[in-house]
C-alpha positions as CSV (number, residue, x, y, z in Angstrom):
1,M,117.6,156.7,8.0
2,R,120.1,154.7,9.9
3,S,117.5,153.4,12.4
4,L,115.6,151.8,9.5
5,Q,118.6,150.1,8.0
6,R,119.2,147.8,11.0
7,P,115.8,146.1,11.1
8,L,115.8,145.8,7.3
9,Q,119.3,144.2,7.3
10,K,118.2,141.8,10.1
11,G,115.0,140.9,8.1
12,L,117.1,140.3,5.0
13,Y,119.4,138.0,7.0
14,I,116.5,136.0,8.4
15,A,114.7,135.8,5.0
16,G,118.0,134.7,3.3
17,D,118.5,132.0,6.0
18,W,114.9,130.9,5.7
19,L,115.2,130.5,1.9
20,A,118.6,128.8,2.1
21,A,117.4,126.4,4.7
22,A,114.3,125.5,2.6
23,V,116.4,124.9,-0.6
24,A,119.0,122.9,1.3
25,W,116.3,120.8,2.9
26,I,114.6,120.1,-0.5
27,I,117.9,119.0,-2.0
28,F,118.8,116.9,1.0
29,F,115.3,115.3,1.1
30,A,115.5,114.5,-2.6
31,F,119.0,112.9,-2.0
32,R,117.6,110.8,0.8
33,K,114.8,109.6,-1.5
34,H,117.3,108.8,-4.2
35,T,119.3,106.7,-1.8
36,E,116.1,104.7,-1.1
37,N,116.3,103.6,-4.8
38,V,113.9,106.2,-6.2
39,P,115.1,107.2,-9.7
40,F,115.8,110.8,-10.4
41,T,113.0,110.9,-12.9
42,E,110.4,110.1,-10.2
43,L,111.8,112.3,-7.4
44,D,109.3,115.0,-7.9
45,N,106.4,112.6,-7.5
46,A,108.1,110.9,-4.5
47,L,108.5,114.3,-2.8
48,L,105.0,115.6,-3.5
49,Q,103.4,112.4,-2.3
50,D,105.4,112.3,1.0
51,P,103.6,114.2,3.8
52,T,106.8,114.1,5.8
53,F,108.4,116.3,3.2
54,F,105.9,119.1,3.7
55,H,105.9,118.9,7.5
56,S,109.6,119.0,7.6
57,L,109.6,121.9,5.1
58,L,107.5,123.8,7.6
59,L,109.7,123.0,10.5
60,I,113.3,123.0,9.3
61,P,113.7,126.7,8.1
62,P,112.3,128.1,11.4
63,F,114.6,125.7,13.3
64,W,117.6,127.1,11.6
65,C,116.5,130.7,12.0
66,V,115.8,130.2,15.7
67,L,119.1,128.5,16.2
68,H,121.0,131.3,14.5
69,G,119.0,133.8,16.5
70,L,119.8,132.1,19.8
71,S,123.5,132.0,18.8
72,G,123.5,135.8,18.3
73,Y,124.1,135.7,14.6
74,Y,121.4,138.2,13.8
75,G,122.8,140.8,16.2
76,I,123.9,143.5,13.8
77,R,127.2,144.6,15.3
78,R,130.8,145.0,14.1
79,K,132.5,141.7,13.8
80,T,135.3,140.3,11.8
81,Y,134.9,137.8,9.0
82,M,136.7,135.2,11.1
83,Q,134.2,135.8,14.0
84,D,131.3,135.6,11.6
85,L,132.7,132.4,10.1
86,S,133.4,130.8,13.4
87,L,129.9,131.6,14.7
88,S,128.3,130.2,11.6
89,L,130.4,127.0,11.7
90,K,129.6,126.4,15.4
91,T,125.9,127.0,14.8
92,C,125.7,124.8,11.7
93,F,127.6,122.0,13.4
94,S,125.3,122.1,16.4
95,G,122.1,122.2,14.3
96,T,123.3,119.4,12.1
97,L,123.9,117.2,15.1
98,I,120.5,118.0,16.5
99,L,118.8,117.2,13.2
100,F,120.8,114.0,12.8
101,F,119.8,112.6,16.2
102,L,116.2,113.8,15.9
103,I,115.3,113.0,12.3
104,I,117.8,111.1,10.3
105,L,118.8,108.4,12.9
106,D,115.4,106.7,12.6
107,D,115.7,106.1,8.8
108,N,115.5,102.5,7.6
109,I,118.9,101.5,6.5
110,G,120.4,98.3,5.1
111,R,123.9,98.7,6.5
112,Y,125.5,100.8,9.1
113,T,127.8,102.3,6.5
114,D,124.8,104.0,4.9
115,Y,125.0,106.7,7.5
């Protein structure tokens, strides 16, 4: 029984991270559209008509899952809450920097303070 719990727990971690990354990306993409002067009432149309939204939605959750996997986060072992928090913060900071320089830096902006 114990041998089945570890793969199940790892799968639940990955599925949870996948879902959280997808939801966070949808919210972030909607926020970016809103900062481009798209009213809240038209955000759903703006998102559904943007092919970049769907492409990024297919790429961003696997990016985060792979990054967490490479950092060793999915290794089911005993660790303290502080070790877990530290690893999560380091991984999220690294991933955010990567996404900023790969995706967000090429946005059309009016002023440098918009970043």
